[in-house]
C-alpha positions in Angstrom: 0.2 -39.9 -2.3 -1.5 -38.0 -5.5 0.9 -39.3 -7.2 3.0 -42.8 -7.8 5.9 -41.3 -10.4 8.4 -38.1 -10.3 7.5 -36.3 -13.3 12.1 -37.0 -14.5 12.0 -40.0 -13.6 10.2 -42.2 -16.1 12.1 -43.9 -19.0 11.9 -46.6 -21.6 11.9 -49.4 -18.8 8.7 -48.1 -17.5 6.3 -48.2 -20.4 3.7 -50.5 -20.2 3.0 -49.2 -16.9 -0.1 -46.7 -15.4 1.1 -44.3 -13.6 0.2 -40.9 -11.7 1.8 -38.1 -12.3 1.4 -34.4 -10.6 3.0 -31.1 -11.0 2.8 -27.6 -13.0 1.6 -27.4 -16.6 4.8 -26.3 -18.2 3.3 -25.2 -21.5 0.6 -26.5 -23.6 0.3 -27.7 -27.4 -2.6 -28.1 -29.8 -2.7 -31.2 -32.2 -5.4 -30.8 -34.0 -9.2 -31.7 -32.6 -9.1 -33.8 -30.3 -5.4 -34.0 -29.0 -3.3 -32.1 -27.0 -0.3 -32.0 -25.8 1.0 -31.0 -21.8 4.5 -30.8 -20.4 4.3 -32.0 -16.8 7.1 -30.6 -14.7 7.6 -30.8 -11.1 10.9 -30.5 -9.4 12.8 -33.3 -10.8 11.6 -33.0 -14.7 9.2 -33.0 -17.1 7.1 -35.5 -19.4 5.1 -35.3 -21.9 1.2 -36.4 -21.3 -1.5 -36.8 -24.1 -4.8 -35.2 -23.3 -7.9 -34.8 -24.3 -8.0 -31.0 -26.4 -11.7 -30.0 -24.8 -10.0 -30.1 -20.9 -8.9 -26.8 -20.3 -5.2 -26.7 -18.6 -2.8 -23.6 -19.3 0.4 -22.7 -18.2 1.2 -22.5 -14.5 -1.6 -24.7 -13.4 -1.4 -27.9 -11.3 -2.8 -30.8 -12.0 -2.8 -34.9 -11.4 -2.6 -36.7 -15.1 -3.3 -40.8 -15.1 -2.1 -42.7 -18.0 0.2 -45.6 -19.6 3.3 -45.0 -20.0 4.4 -45.1 -23.8 6.9 -45.3 -26.5 6.6 -41.8 -28.3 6.0 -42.0 -31.9 9.2 -42.8 -34.7 10.7 -39.4 -35.5 9.1 -37.4 -32.6 11.8 -38.6 -29.7 13.4 -35.5 -28.1 16.4 -36.8 -26.9 17.5 -33.3 -25.1 14.8 -34.3 -22.1 15.6 -37.5 -20.2 12.1 -38.1 -20.1 12.2 -38.5 -24.3 11.5 -41.3 -25.6 8.5 -41.8 -23.7 4.8 -39.8 -23.7 2.3 -40.3 -20.7 -1.1 -41.5 -23.1 -4.9 -42.2 -22.4 -4.7 -39.4 -19.4 -7.2 -38.7 -17.5 -6.3 -34.8 -16.1 -7.7 -33.5 -12.4 -7.4 -29.8 -12.0 -6.3 -29.4 -8.8 -5.6 -25.5 -9.0 -6.0 -23.1 -11.7 -3.9 -20.4 -12.4 -3.2 -16.8 -13.7 -1.1 -16.4 -16.2 2.4 -16.2 -15.0 4.3 -12.3 -15.1 7.4 -14.4 -16.8 8.6 -17.4 -17.9 9.0 -20.6 -15.9 12.7 -21.8 -18.4 15.8 -20.2 -18.9 14.5 -17.1 -20.1 13.4 -15.8 -17.1 17.3 -15.0 -16.2 16.5 -12.2 -18.2 13.6 -10.8 -16.1 14.8 -7.8 -13.9 15.7 -9.5 -9.9 13.3 -6.8 -8.5 10.7 -8.3 -10.6 11.9 -11.9 -9.7 11.5 -11.3 -6.3 8.3 -9.8 -6.0 7.2 -13.1 -7.2 9.1 -15.0 -5.3 6.7 -18.1 -5.2 7.1 -18.7 -8.7 11.1 -17.9 -9.3 11.4 -21.0 -6.8 9.4 -23.1 -9.2 12.6 -22.6 -12.2 14.8 -25.4 -12.3 17.6 -23.0 -12.0 16.4 -21.9 -8.3 15.2 -25.7 -7.5 19.1 -26.5 -8.2 20.4 -23.9 -6.1 18.1 -25.5 -2.7 18.6 -29.2 -3.7 22.3 -28.7 -3.9 22.4 -26.3 -0.8 21.2 -29.0 1.2 23.5 -32.1 0.0 25.8 -29.7 0.4 24.8 -29.2 4.6 24.4 -32.5 4.7 27.4 -33.6 3.9 29.1 -31.4 6.0 27.8 -32.7 9.1 28.3 -35.8 8.3 31.9 -35.2 7.6 32.0 -33.3 10.8 30.2 -36.2 12.3 32.4 -38.7 11.2 35.0 -36.5 13.0 34.2 -36.4 16.2 32.6 -33.3 16.2 29.9 -32.4 17.7 27.0 -29.8 16.8 26.3 -26.9 18.9 23.3 -24.4 18.4 24.0 -21.2 20.0 22.1 -18.4 20.7 21.3 -16.1 18.3 20.8 -12.9 20.9 23.7 -12.1 22.8 25.3 -8.9 24.5 27.2 -6.6 22.2 31.0 -7.7 21.8 33.6 -6.0 20.7 34.7 -8.1 17.3 34.7 -5.3 14.6 32.3 -5.5 12.3 29.1 -4.0 13.3 26.1 -5.4 14.8 22.9 -5.9 14.5 20.1 -4.3 18.0 17.1 -6.3 18.8 15.3 -4.0 21.6 14.3 -5.1 24.9 10.8 -4.8 25.8 10.6 -5.9 29.0 13.5 -4.0 29.7 14.0 -0.8 27.6 16.4 0.7 26.6 18.3 -2.3 26.7 19.6 -4.1 23.7 20.4 -7.7 22.2 22.5 -7.6 19.9 22.6 -10.9 16.7 25.9 -12.2 16.4 28.4 -11.4 14.1 29.4 -15.3 14.3 29.5 -17.8 17.0 32.7 -16.8 17.8 32.2 -16.7 22.2 30.3 -19.5 22.4 32.8 -22.0 20.6 35.9 -20.3 22.5 33.3 -21.5 25.9 32.5 -24.4 24.5 36.1 -25.1 24.3 36.9 -24.1 28.0 34.4 -26.1 29.3 35.6 -29.6 27.3 33.7 -29.9 24.0 36.6 -30.7 22.2 35.6 -30.4 19.2 32.1 -28.3 17.6 30.8 -27.3 14.3 27.7 -25.6 13.3 26.3 -24.0 10.8 25.4 -20.9 11.7 24.1 -17.8 10.6 25.8 -14.7 10.9 24.6 -11.4 10.8 26.6 -8.2 10.2 25.6 -4.6 10.1 27.3 -3.7 7.5 27.3 -1.6 4.1 26.8 -4.4 1.3 28.4 -5.2 -1.4 29.5 -7.9 -4.0 30.9 -10.4 -1.4 29.0 -9.1 1.7 25.3 -9.6 2.8 23.6 -8.6 5.8 23.1 -12.4 6.6 25.1 -15.1 5.4 25.6 -19.5 6.3 29.1 -20.5 7.4 30.5 -23.3 8.6 31.7 -23.2 12.4 34.1 -25.2 14.0 36.6 -25.3 16.9 39.0 -27.6 18.2 41.0 -28.3 20.9 44.8 -29.9 22.0 45.6 -29.6 17.6 48.1 -28.0 15.6 47.3 -26.0 12.6 47.7 -29.1 10.0 44.7 -30.6 11.5 42.5 -27.9 11.6 43.4 -27.2 8.0 42.6 -31.1 7.5 39.7 -31.2 9.0 38.0 -29.0 7.0 39.5 -30.3 3.7 38.1 -33.3 3.9 34.4 -32.0 4.8 34.8 -29.2 2.0 35.7 -32.7 -0.7 33.1 -34.5 1.2 30.6 -31.7 0.0 32.1 -31.1 -3.3 31.4 -34.4 -4.0 28.3 -34.8 -2.8 27.2 -32.3 -5.4 29.3 -32.7 -8.1 29.3 -36.6 -8.1 33.7 -36.5 -8.1 35.7 -35.7 -5.6 38.9 -33.0 -6.2 42.4 -33.9 -5.3 43.8 -32.2 -1.9 43.9 -28.7 -1.8 47.2 -27.2 -2.3 48.7 -24.6 -0.2 49.7 -21.4 -0.2 51.4 -18.8 2.1 49.3 -15.2 2.1 52.8 -13.9 0.6 53.0 -16.3 -2.6 49.4 -15.9 -3.2 49.7 -11.8 -3.4 53.0 -12.2 -5.3 51.8 -14.7 -8.4 48.2 -14.2 -8.5 47.3 -10.2 -6.4 44.7 -11.7 -4.5 44.1 -13.6 -0.3 41.5 -14.8 -2.9 43.1 -15.9 -6.0 40.7 -17.4 -8.8 43.5 -20.2 -9.9 41.3 -21.7 -12.7 43.1 -19.4 -15.6 46.6 -18.1 -15.4 48.1 -15.1 -15.9 50.5 -14.6 -13.1 51.7 -11.4 -11.8 55.5 -11.7 -12.9 58.6 -9.7 -10.8 60.1 -7.3 -13.1 62.2 -4.8 -10.4 65.3 -6.4 -11.6 64.6 -6.1 -14.4 64.6 -1.9 -14.4 67.6 -1.8 -11.2 69.0 0.6 -13.4 66.3 2.7 -15.4 66.0 5.7 -16.4 62.4 6.1 -16.3 61.3 8.0 -13.5 57.8 6.3 -13.2 59.6 2.8 -12.4 63.2 4.5 -11.0 61.0 5.6 -7.6 58.8 3.1 -7.0 59.6 -0.2 -4.9 58.1 -2.7 -6.8 57.5 -3.3 -10.2 55.5 -6.2 -11.8 53.4 -6.9 -14.2 51.0 -9.6 -16.5 50.4 -11.3 -19.9 47.0 -11.7 -21.7 47.8 -13.7 -24.8 46.9 -12.7 -28.1 44.7 -9.5 -26.9 46.8 -7.1 -28.5 45.2 -7.1 -31.5 41.6 -6.3 -30.1 42.4 -3.4 -27.8 43.0 -0.3 -29.2 43.7 3.0 -27.5 40.3 3.2 -25.9 39.8 -0.1 -24.3 43.5 0.7 -22.9 42.5 3.8 -21.0 40.0 2.7 -19.9 41.6 0.1 -18.4 44.0 2.3 -16.9 41.0 4.2 -15.0 40.1 1.0 -13.9 42.9 0.7 -12.1 43.4 3.9 -11.1 40.5 3.7 -9.3 42.3 0.3 -7.5 44.9 2.7 -6.7 47.7 2.5 -8.5 48.8 6.2 -9.8 48.8 4.7 -14.0 49.0 1.1 -16.0 52.0 1.0 -18.2 50.3 -0.9 -21.9 52.5 -2.4 -24.2 51.9 -4.2 -27.2 53.8 -6.8 -28.4 54.3 -6.7 -32.9 56.0 -8.9 -35.2 59.9 -9.6 -34.3 58.9 -9.0 -30.5 59.1 -5.3 -31.3 57.7 -3.8 -28.8 54.8 -0.9 -29.0 53.3 1.5 -26.4 54.2 5.4 -25.2 56.4 4.6 -22.3 59.0 2.0 -24.7 61.2 5.4 -25.6 61.9 5.1 -22.2 63.2 1.8 -21.6 66.8 0.7 -23.1 67.4 -1.6 -25.8 68.3 -4.0 -22.6 65.2 -3.8 -20.9 62.8 -4.6 -23.8 65.3 -7.9 -24.1 64.6 -8.7 -20.7 61.0 -7.8 -21.0 59.8 -9.8 -23.2 62.0 -12.4 -21.9 60.6 -12.3 -18.7 57.3 -12.8 -20.6 58.0 -15.3 -22.8 56.2 -12.4 -24.8 54.9 -13.1 -28.0 53.4 -11.5 -31.2 50.0 -10.6 -30.3 50.9 -10.6 -26.5 49.7 -7.5 -23.9 51.8 -6.6 -21.3 50.4 -4.3 -17.8 52.6 -3.1 -16.0 52.1 -1.9 -12.3 55.4 -0.1 -10.3 54.3 1.2 -6.9 54.3 0.0 -2.9 54.5 -3.7 -2.8 51.0 -3.4 -1.6 49.4 -1.9 -3.7 50.9 -3.2 -7.1 49.7 -6.6 -6.1 46.5 -5.4 -5.4 46.0 -3.6 -8.1 47.3 -6.1 -11.3 45.5 -8.6 -9.0 42.1 -7.0 -9.8 43.5 -6.1 -13.2 44.3 -9.8 -13.6 40.4 -10.7 -12.6 39.3 -8.0 -15.4 41.0 -9.5 -17.7 41.1 -13.5 -17.2 38.2 -14.5 -15.0 34.9 -16.5 -16.0 31.9 -16.5 -14.6 31.9 -18.0 -10.9 29.3 -20.4 -11.8 31.4 -22.1 -14.5 34.2 -24.7 -13.6 35.9 -26.1 -13.0 36.2 -25.8 -9.5 39.5 -25.0 -8.2 40.5 -25.6 -4.0 43.0 -23.5 -2.3 44.5 -23.2 1.1 45.6 -19.8 2.0 48.1 -19.2 5.5 50.2 -17.4 7.5 48.4 -14.2 7.3 49.8 -10.9 8.3 48.6 -10.1 11.9 48.6 -6.2 11.4 47.3 -4.1 8.1 48.9 -1.3 8.4 49.0 1.5 11.2 47.0 4.4 12.9 47.5 8.3 12.9 49.2 6.9 16.2 50.9 4.7 14.1 50.3 1.4 16.2 49.8 -1.6 14.2 45.8 -2.2 13.1 44.8 -5.9 13.9 43.8 -7.6 10.8 41.8 -10.6 12.4 39.5 -10.8 15.9 41.5 -10.6 19.1 41.7 -14.7 19.7 43.8 -14.9 16.9 48.0 -14.2 18.1 50.8 -14.6 16.5 53.4 -17.5 14.9 55.6 -18.2 17.6 58.4 -17.9 15.4 57.6 -13.9 14.7 56.8 -13.4 18.4 60.5 -11.1 19.0 59.1 -9.2 16.3 55.9 -7.4 17.4 58.6 -4.6 18.9 61.0 -4.3 15.8 58.8 -5.4 12.8 55.5 -5.8 13.4 53.9 -5.7 9.6 55.5 -8.6 9.6 54.1 -10.5 12.1 52.2 -13.5 10.9 49.3 -14.8 12.8 48.8 -18.1 13.3 45.1 -19.7 11.9 
């Protein structure tokens, strides 16, 4: 081994030891004519090394340092570093590889560098602490998933990447066959057919950390290729599947964070849409949808009187920060999500409502509105009136727009959403459009609704 320790693992307990470190020069600082400080970095962290000023090492040089661990002089301790109490003295430096100056900084400032620049120089980008943490977290997750699945008697099976084309819904990537011109393989959208074969073949419990490839238009939550935990079980009920997957998710979360999350709550699809306007709601913040159809049951306001569903959300204490231009911009966003419009109402002193539409509301409707939201001065109320699904989804988007923190910010919240609708609409001929792959079947309690009311039929997970 070219090293005895990692850069980030030394501490005051190592004082007096002779150690050898390897890594990249993070920074060099001159300290008079004869000494320089070199911060040496590897994936575990960095350590300050005291070197001869004559040694010519620069940023991103790969070097080996051998020296003695010593306490930093009084007043120079860096409490922000795990290794901030010590440094390497009497350092002997060996240059393993010289380097050109990097095209962008290796610290947190690189987050502001254009992504295309970082991708072009990916070998530099991967050296950064953030990227190192991401890759190691992914490795921990995969290891925890495998351990959890195997503990539950699942068998890991790798399925083929080249397969016949199958009508599962997503567009497939095709691979031409050299030996059979004009014929093509398809890359798997998912291992759906193979895991069904495994169940029919008696394997009983299967899992795979599977690569899936889909030739679909790119979106924020859709890529050409992605990885999923793929699993299948025989002779089980829905709760058995949810329990097995839940244990695996919690094991993986604990492996990365060190803390085991609470039991995962469950909501039906209808409840999630009613309360949050989304089938994948973010539970890290409140701002739930409030049902207002009963408040305006006898209204004379035409935009409300003709609507099937009226709902709203309350943004607490922000009314003073939202001028007309900002509110008009939010209204335009709501229209882009499918709404005919967005009603905004500010709550002023004494519970008085301020909005262009207040003049169309009775005193009783205004009072009931304040009561429904438990609204206080400074609150902003936003209302959508439309068919039920549009009302929910638009307000769900507005809710995320107003309150959703960045994805990487905690706390982490997990949720099961169950009982999705089997169909998502009707085609031009009036036939129901399936919302899932062909292997989903209707909930046993809803089978008698397939002819009379297909849109209310739930899919059995």
